[in-house]
Biopython code that builds the backbone (N, CA, C, O; Angstrom):
import numpy as np
from Bio.PDB.StructureBuilder import StructureBuilder

atoms = [
    (1, "UNK", "N", (26.264, 35.332, 28.233)),
    (1, "UNK", "CA", (25.367, 35.048, 27.805)),
    (1, "UNK", "C", (24.370, 34.588, 28.839)),
    (1, "UNK", "O", (24.760, 33.680, 29.574)),
    (2, "UNK", "N", (23.059, 35.090, 29.040)),
    (2, "UNK", "CA", (22.518, 34.694, 29.882)),
    (2, "UNK", "C", (21.236, 33.895, 29.444)),
    (2, "UNK", "O", (20.622, 34.216, 28.426)),
    (3, "UNK", "N", (20.845, 32.832, 30.254)),
    (3, "UNK", "CA", (19.825, 31.506, 29.922)),
    (3, "UNK", "C", (18.527, 32.021, 29.713)),
    (3, "UNK", "O", (17.986, 32.599, 30.656)),
    (4, "UNK", "N", (17.883, 31.897, 28.539)),
    (4, "UNK", "CA", (16.327, 32.524, 28.434)),
    (4, "UNK", "C", (15.399, 31.159, 28.803)),
    (4, "UNK", "O", (15.854, 30.050, 28.522)),
    (5, "UNK", "N", (14.064, 31.296, 29.452)),
    (5, "UNK", "CA", (13.189, 30.390, 29.290)),
    (5, "UNK", "C", (12.574, 30.277, 28.256)),
    (5, "UNK", "O", (12.306, 31.241, 27.540)),
    (6, "UNK", "N", (12.224, 29.002, 27.986)),
    (6, "UNK", "CA", (11.862, 28.684, 26.786)),
    (6, "UNK", "C", (10.523, 29.106, 26.412)),
    (6, "UNK", "O", (9.676, 29.369, 27.265)),
    (7, "UNK", "N", (10.308, 29.176, 25.179)),
    (7, "UNK", "CA", (8.992, 30.008, 24.968)),
    (7, "UNK", "C", (7.979, 29.259, 25.007)),
    (7, "UNK", "O", (8.186, 28.071, 25.255)),
    (8, "UNK", "N", (6.465, 29.756, 24.757)),
    (8, "UNK", "CA", (5.491, 29.174, 24.992)),
    (8, "UNK", "C", (5.377, 27.801, 24.057)),
    (8, "UNK", "O", (4.997, 26.725, 24.519)),
    (9, "UNK", "N", (5.724, 27.983, 22.813)),
    (9, "UNK", "CA", (5.698, 27.313, 21.671)),
    (9, "UNK", "C", (6.797, 26.512, 21.819)),
    (9, "UNK", "O", (6.566, 25.525, 21.121)),
    (10, "UNK", "N", (7.816, 26.397, 22.317)),
    (10, "UNK", "CA", (8.814, 25.297, 22.778)),
    (10, "UNK", "C", (8.193, 24.551, 23.813)),
    (10, "UNK", "O", (8.291, 23.324, 23.774)),
    (11, "UNK", "N", (7.573, 25.098, 24.728)),
    (11, "UNK", "CA", (7.003, 24.439, 25.732)),
    (11, "UNK", "C", (6.097, 23.333, 25.407)),
    (11, "UNK", "O", (6.098, 22.301, 26.079)),
    (12, "UNK", "N", (5.224, 23.534, 24.268)),
    (12, "UNK", "CA", (4.070, 22.742, 24.076)),
    (12, "UNK", "C", (4.642, 21.706, 23.155)),
    (12, "UNK", "O", (4.029, 20.659, 22.950)),
    (13, "UNK", "N", (5.975, 22.005, 22.508)),
    (13, "UNK", "CA", (6.643, 20.713, 21.860)),
    (13, "UNK", "C", (7.312, 19.885, 22.754)),
    (13, "UNK", "O", (7.801, 18.837, 22.333)),
    (14, "UNK", "N", (7.412, 20.210, 23.971)),
    (14, "UNK", "CA", (7.949, 19.248, 25.113)),
    (14, "UNK", "C", (7.652, 18.064, 24.999)),
    (14, "UNK", "O", (8.542, 17.265, 24.706)),
    (15, "UNK", "N", (6.249, 17.602, 25.209)),
    (15, "UNK", "CA", (5.605, 16.645, 24.950)),
    (15, "UNK", "C", (5.177, 16.057, 23.856)),
    (15, "UNK", "O", (4.022, 16.301, 23.506)),
    (16, "UNK", "N", (6.092, 15.044, 22.968)),
    (16, "UNK", "CA", (5.734, 14.718, 21.592)),
    (16, "UNK", "C", (4.695, 14.071, 21.257)),
    (16, "UNK", "O", (4.181, 13.307, 22.074)),
    (17, "UNK", "N", (4.252, 14.205, 20.199)),
    (17, "UNK", "CA", (3.036, 13.793, 19.463)),
    (17, "UNK", "C", (3.192, 11.990, 19.685)),
    (17, "UNK", "O", (4.324, 11.510, 19.619)),
    (18, "UNK", "N", (2.481, 11.449, 19.838)),
    (18, "UNK", "CA", (2.410, 9.695, 19.763)),
    (18, "UNK", "C", (2.203, 9.298, 18.329)),
    (18, "UNK", "O", (2.228, 8.105, 18.025)),
    (19, "UNK", "N", (2.011, 10.188, 17.477)),
    (19, "UNK", "CA", (2.087, 9.401, 16.071)),
    (19, "UNK", "C", (2.760, 8.566, 15.606)),
    (19, "UNK", "O", (3.937, 8.923, 15.575)),
    (20, "UNK", "N", (2.527, 7.242, 15.071)),
    (20, "UNK", "CA", (3.553, 6.162, 14.567)),
    (20, "UNK", "C", (3.687, 6.094, 12.961)),
    (20, "UNK", "O", (4.281, 5.305, 12.226)),
    (21, "UNK", "N", (2.719, 7.493, 12.653)),
    (21, "UNK", "CA", (2.617, 7.272, 11.237)),
    (21, "UNK", "C", (1.680, 6.370, 10.572)),
    (21, "UNK", "O", (1.771, 6.332, 9.344)),
    (22, "UNK", "N", (0.716, 5.568, 11.184)),
    (22, "UNK", "CA", (-0.139, 4.707, 10.707)),
    (22, "UNK", "C", (-1.774, 5.540, 11.162)),
    (22, "UNK", "O", (-2.583, 5.353, 12.071)),
    (23, "UNK", "N", (-1.715, 6.275, 10.272)),
    (23, "UNK", "CA", (-3.058, 7.049, 10.380)),
    (23, "UNK", "C", (-4.110, 6.806, 9.641)),
    (23, "UNK", "O", (-4.208, 7.143, 8.461)),
    (24, "UNK", "N", (-4.960, 6.207, 10.288)),
    (24, "UNK", "CA", (-6.498, 5.368, 9.904)),
    (24, "UNK", "C", (-7.402, 5.213, 11.172)),
    (24, "UNK", "O", (-7.147, 4.550, 12.178)),
    (25, "UNK", "N", (-8.616, 6.034, 10.884)),
    (25, "UNK", "CA", (-9.281, 6.220, 12.135)),
    (25, "UNK", "C", (-10.208, 4.771, 11.699)),
    (25, "UNK", "O", (-10.568, 4.422, 10.575)),
    (26, "UNK", "N", (-10.445, 4.064, 13.092)),
    (26, "UNK", "CA", (-11.478, 3.047, 13.396)),
    (26, "UNK", "C", (-12.816, 3.852, 13.272)),
    (26, "UNK", "O", (-13.076, 4.921, 13.825)),
    (27, "UNK", "N", (-13.515, 3.208, 12.532)),
    (27, "UNK", "CA", (-14.999, 3.576, 12.865)),
    (27, "UNK", "C", (-15.571, 3.025, 13.872)),
    (27, "UNK", "O", (-16.554, 3.649, 14.272)),
    (28, "UNK", "N", (-15.313, 2.067, 14.439)),
    (28, "UNK", "CA", (-15.914, 1.721, 15.724)),
    (28, "UNK", "C", (-15.725, 2.542, 16.717)),
    (28, "UNK", "O", (-16.690, 2.945, 17.365)),
    (29, "UNK", "N", (-14.312, 2.972, 17.034)),
    (29, "UNK", "CA", (-13.694, 3.549, 18.029)),
    (29, "UNK", "C", (-13.659, 5.255, 17.911)),
    (29, "UNK", "O", (-13.682, 6.015, 18.879)),
    (30, "UNK", "N", (-13.603, 5.626, 16.589)),
    (30, "UNK", "CA", (-13.115, 7.012, 16.454)),
    (30, "UNK", "C", (-11.900, 7.140, 16.686)),
    (30, "UNK", "O", (-11.575, 8.301, 16.933)),
    (31, "UNK", "N", (-10.647, 5.982, 16.714)),
    (31, "UNK", "CA", (-9.340, 6.442, 17.337)),
    (31, "UNK", "C", (-8.602, 6.101, 16.428)),
    (31, "UNK", "O", (-8.865, 5.069, 15.812)),
    (32, "UNK", "N", (-7.320, 6.983, 16.053)),
    (32, "UNK", "CA", (-6.502, 6.385, 15.368)),
    (32, "UNK", "C", (-6.036, 5.094, 15.510)),
    (32, "UNK", "O", (-5.778, 4.750, 16.664)),
    (33, "UNK", "N", (-5.845, 4.210, 14.531)),
    (33, "UNK", "CA", (-5.246, 2.775, 14.854)),
    (33, "UNK", "C", (-3.776, 2.983, 15.237)),
    (33, "UNK", "O", (-3.001, 2.263, 15.867)),
    (34, "UNK", "N", (-3.642, 4.078, 14.718)),
    (34, "UNK", "CA", (-1.706, 3.822, 15.265)),
    (34, "UNK", "C", (-1.589, 4.484, 16.491)),
    (34, "UNK", "O", (-0.965, 3.895, 17.374)),
    (35, "UNK", "N", (-2.209, 5.936, 16.803)),
    (35, "UNK", "CA", (-1.688, 6.486, 17.852)),
    (35, "UNK", "C", (-2.883, 6.642, 18.932)),
    (35, "UNK", "O", (-2.745, 7.406, 19.887)),
    (36, "UNK", "N", (-3.969, 5.944, 18.757)),
    (36, "UNK", "CA", (-5.396, 5.875, 19.553)),
    (36, "UNK", "C", (-6.017, 7.062, 19.897)),
    (36, "UNK", "O", (-6.857, 7.013, 20.795)),
    (37, "UNK", "N", (-5.736, 8.271, 19.287)),
    (37, "UNK", "CA", (-6.001, 9.581, 19.511)),
    (37, "UNK", "C", (-7.324, 9.827, 18.658)),
    (37, "UNK", "O", (-7.331, 9.429, 17.493)),
    (38, "UNK", "N", (-8.271, 10.367, 19.104)),
    (38, "UNK", "CA", (-9.243, 11.140, 18.281)),
    (38, "UNK", "C", (-9.050, 12.110, 17.380)),
    (38, "UNK", "O", (-8.050, 12.825, 17.453)),
    (39, "UNK", "N", (-9.943, 12.259, 16.448)),
    (39, "UNK", "CA", (-9.698, 13.053, 15.343)),
    (39, "UNK", "C", (-9.554, 14.658, 16.039)),
    (39, "UNK", "O", (-8.755, 15.495, 15.620)),
    (40, "UNK", "N", (-10.360, 14.843, 17.005)),
    (40, "UNK", "CA", (-9.973, 16.197, 17.694)),
    (40, "UNK", "C", (-8.748, 16.429, 18.027)),
    (40, "UNK", "O", (-8.111, 17.393, 17.602)),
    (41, "UNK", "N", (-8.146, 15.261, 19.101)),
    (41, "UNK", "CA", (-7.194, 14.907, 19.535)),
    (41, "UNK", "C", (-5.760, 15.443, 18.775)),
    (41, "UNK", "O", (-4.823, 16.172, 19.102)),
    (42, "UNK", "N", (-6.160, 14.613, 17.509)),
    (42, "UNK", "CA", (-4.865, 14.899, 16.625)),
    (42, "UNK", "C", (-4.853, 16.231, 16.260)),
    (42, "UNK", "O", (-3.831, 16.911, 16.354)),
    (43, "UNK", "N", (-6.074, 16.726, 15.785)),
    (43, "UNK", "CA", (-6.136, 18.331, 15.183)),
    (43, "UNK", "C", (-5.667, 19.071, 16.178)),
    (43, "UNK", "O", (-4.853, 19.948, 15.888)),
    (44, "UNK", "N", (-6.032, 18.908, 17.442)),
    (44, "UNK", "CA", (-5.585, 20.016, 18.524)),
    (44, "UNK", "C", (-4.071, 19.977, 19.356)),
    (44, "UNK", "O", (-3.603, 20.760, 20.183)),
    (45, "UNK", "N", (-3.605, 18.902, 18.848)),
    (45, "UNK", "CA", (-2.364, 18.563, 19.079)),
    (45, "UNK", "C", (-1.497, 19.830, 19.373)),
    (45, "UNK", "O", (-1.137, 20.259, 20.469)),
    (46, "UNK", "N", (-1.253, 20.317, 18.130)),
    (46, "UNK", "CA", (-0.209, 21.403, 18.428)),
    (46, "UNK", "C", (-0.585, 22.647, 19.174)),
    (46, "UNK", "O", (0.302, 23.386, 19.599)),
    (47, "UNK", "N", (-2.000, 22.948, 19.375)),
    (47, "UNK", "CA", (-2.470, 24.218, 20.556)),
    (47, "UNK", "C", (-2.419, 23.519, 21.734)),
    (47, "UNK", "O", (-2.136, 24.336, 22.610)),
    (48, "UNK", "N", (-2.570, 22.247, 22.279)),
    (48, "UNK", "CA", (-3.016, 21.688, 23.236)),
    (48, "UNK", "C", (-1.931, 22.160, 24.175)),
    (48, "UNK", "O", (-0.751, 22.278, 23.847)),
    (49, "UNK", "N", (-2.443, 22.429, 25.407)),
    (49, "UNK", "CA", (-1.552, 22.582, 26.482)),
    (49, "UNK", "C", (-0.861, 21.274, 27.357)),
    (49, "UNK", "O", (-1.207, 20.094, 27.302)),
    (50, "UNK", "N", (-0.137, 21.680, 27.904)),
    (50, "UNK", "CA", (0.897, 20.404, 28.311)),
    (50, "UNK", "C", (-0.090, 19.557, 29.235)),
    (50, "UNK", "O", (-0.193, 18.366, 28.939)),
    (51, "UNK", "N", (-0.717, 19.962, 30.157)),
    (51, "UNK", "CA", (-1.808, 19.048, 30.995)),
    (51, "UNK", "C", (-2.536, 18.663, 30.179)),
    (51, "UNK", "O", (-2.809, 17.501, 30.479)),
    (52, "UNK", "N", (-3.097, 18.981, 29.183)),
    (52, "UNK", "CA", (-4.031, 17.933, 27.925)),
    (52, "UNK", "C", (-3.132, 17.036, 27.427)),
    (52, "UNK", "O", (-3.307, 15.821, 27.525)),
    (53, "UNK", "N", (-2.295, 17.475, 26.960)),
    (53, "UNK", "CA", (-1.277, 16.315, 26.309)),
    (53, "UNK", "C", (-0.890, 15.420, 27.166)),
    (53, "UNK", "O", (-0.796, 14.276, 26.720)),
    (54, "UNK", "N", (-0.636, 15.587, 28.265)),
    (54, "UNK", "CA", (-0.397, 14.284, 29.565)),
    (54, "UNK", "C", (-1.718, 13.647, 29.672)),
    (54, "UNK", "O", (-1.833, 12.422, 29.694)),
    (55, "UNK", "N", (-2.651, 14.400, 29.736)),
    (55, "UNK", "CA", (-4.083, 13.854, 29.900)),
    (55, "UNK", "C", (-4.335, 12.763, 28.841)),
    (55, "UNK", "O", (-4.599, 11.605, 29.164)),
    (56, "UNK", "N", (-4.238, 13.200, 27.507)),
    (56, "UNK", "CA", (-4.539, 12.418, 26.488)),
    (56, "UNK", "C", (-3.777, 11.421, 26.663)),
    (56, "UNK", "O", (-4.409, 10.383, 26.859)),
    (57, "UNK", "N", (-2.279, 11.276, 26.676)),
    (57, "UNK", "CA", (-1.408, 10.293, 26.712)),
    (57, "UNK", "C", (-1.586, 9.092, 27.799)),
    (57, "UNK", "O", (-1.312, 7.914, 27.569)),
    (58, "UNK", "N", (-2.088, 9.599, 29.008)),
    (58, "UNK", "CA", (-2.322, 8.604, 30.129)),
    (58, "UNK", "C", (-3.729, 7.957, 30.014)),
    (58, "UNK", "O", (-4.232, 7.295, 30.922)),
    (59, "UNK", "N", (-4.368, 8.228, 28.717)),
    (59, "UNK", "CA", (-6.003, 7.612, 28.358)),
    (59, "UNK", "C", (-5.396, 6.533, 27.329)),
    (59, "UNK", "O", (-6.094, 5.538, 27.131)),
    (60, "UNK", "N", (-4.046, 6.641, 26.592)),
    (60, "UNK", "CA", (-4.009, 5.842, 25.518)),
    (60, "UNK", "C", (-3.891, 4.378, 26.015)),
    (60, "UNK", "O", (-4.264, 3.492, 25.246)),
    (61, "UNK", "N", (-3.452, 4.082, 27.114)),
    (61, "UNK", "CA", (-3.021, 2.692, 27.334)),
    (61, "UNK", "C", (-4.502, 1.892, 27.510)),
    (61, "UNK", "O", (-4.698, 0.712, 27.221)),
    (62, "UNK", "N", (-5.354, 2.711, 27.983)),
    (62, "UNK", "CA", (-6.767, 2.060, 28.389)),
    (62, "UNK", "C", (-7.496, 2.144, 26.934)),
    (62, "UNK", "O", (-8.453, 1.415, 26.674)),
    (63, "UNK", "N", (-7.074, 2.904, 26.185)),
    (63, "UNK", "CA", (-7.650, 2.544, 24.916)),
    (63, "UNK", "C", (-7.086, 1.536, 24.110)),
    (63, "UNK", "O", (-7.807, 0.942, 23.309)),
    (64, "UNK", "N", (-5.855, 1.258, 24.223)),
    (64, "UNK", "CA", (-5.385, 0.048, 23.654)),
    (64, "UNK", "C", (-5.770, -1.221, 24.199)),
    (64, "UNK", "O", (-5.760, -2.194, 23.445)),
    (65, "UNK", "N", (-6.157, -1.373, 25.577)),
    (65, "UNK", "CA", (-6.922, -2.535, 26.261)),
    (65, "UNK", "C", (-8.406, -2.612, 25.337)),
    (65, "UNK", "O", (-8.805, -3.558, 24.658)),
    (66, "UNK", "N", (-8.975, -1.450, 25.538)),
    (66, "UNK", "CA", (-10.663, -1.689, 24.775)),
    (66, "UNK", "C", (-10.505, -1.898, 23.599)),
    (66, "UNK", "O", (-11.220, -2.787, 23.137)),
    (67, "UNK", "N", (-9.707, -1.320, 22.805)),
    (67, "UNK", "CA", (-9.602, -1.679, 21.408)),
    (67, "UNK", "C", (-9.236, -3.182, 21.230)),
    (67, "UNK", "O", (-9.870, -3.919, 20.476)),
    (68, "UNK", "N", (-8.274, -3.549, 21.902)),
    (68, "UNK", "CA", (-8.160, -4.888, 21.860)),
    (68, "UNK", "C", (-9.112, -6.052, 22.113)),
    (68, "UNK", "O", (-9.120, -7.099, 21.465)),
    (69, "UNK", "N", (-10.061, -5.689, 23.319)),
    (69, "UNK", "CA", (-11.303, -6.429, 23.668)),
    (69, "UNK", "C", (-12.476, -6.174, 22.945)),
    (69, "UNK", "O", (-13.573, -6.635, 23.258)),
    (70, "UNK", "N", (-12.210, -5.272, 21.753)),
    (70, "UNK", "CA", (-13.417, -4.806, 21.103)),
    (70, "UNK", "C", (-14.511, -3.973, 21.412)),
    (70, "UNK", "O", (-15.473, -3.685, 20.699)),
    (71, "UNK", "N", (-14.207, -3.571, 22.735)),
    (71, "UNK", "CA", (-15.047, -2.750, 23.608)),
    (71, "UNK", "C", (-14.725, -0.957, 23.046)),
    (71, "UNK", "O", (-13.632, -0.672, 22.557)),
    (72, "UNK", "N", (-15.665, -0.059, 23.186)),
    (72, "UNK", "CA", (-15.195, 1.255, 22.898)),
    (72, "UNK", "C", (-15.629, 2.276, 23.993)),
    (72, "UNK", "O", (-15.305, 3.459, 23.896)),
]
sb = StructureBuilder()
sb.init_structure("model")
sb.init_model(0)
sb.init_chain("A")
sb.init_seg("    ")
for serial, (resi, resn, name, xyz) in enumerate(atoms, 1):
    if name == "N":
        sb.init_residue(resn, " ", resi, " ")
    sb.init_atom(name, np.array(xyz, "f"), 0.0, 1.0, " ", f" {name:<3s}", serial, name[0])
structure = sb.get_structure()
C-alpha cells in the first residue's frame, strides 16, 4: 500500500477551530466571547486556507488583552 498526500479538505482541517462552545458576540468588539473571532471569521473558518487560519489564531492573544482592557 502506498502513502497518499492528504486531501485539500483534510489539510484545511489540520488547524482546529478555537471554538470553545461559548458562542455569543460581544457588541462592543464584534468578537465571540468564547473564541474571540469575528462572525466573518467564524462563518468562513471551514473554507479558510491554513495561512489565514494561522493569522486569525495569531491575532487572538491581542484580542484577549484588548477585551480585558475594554479597548477594541
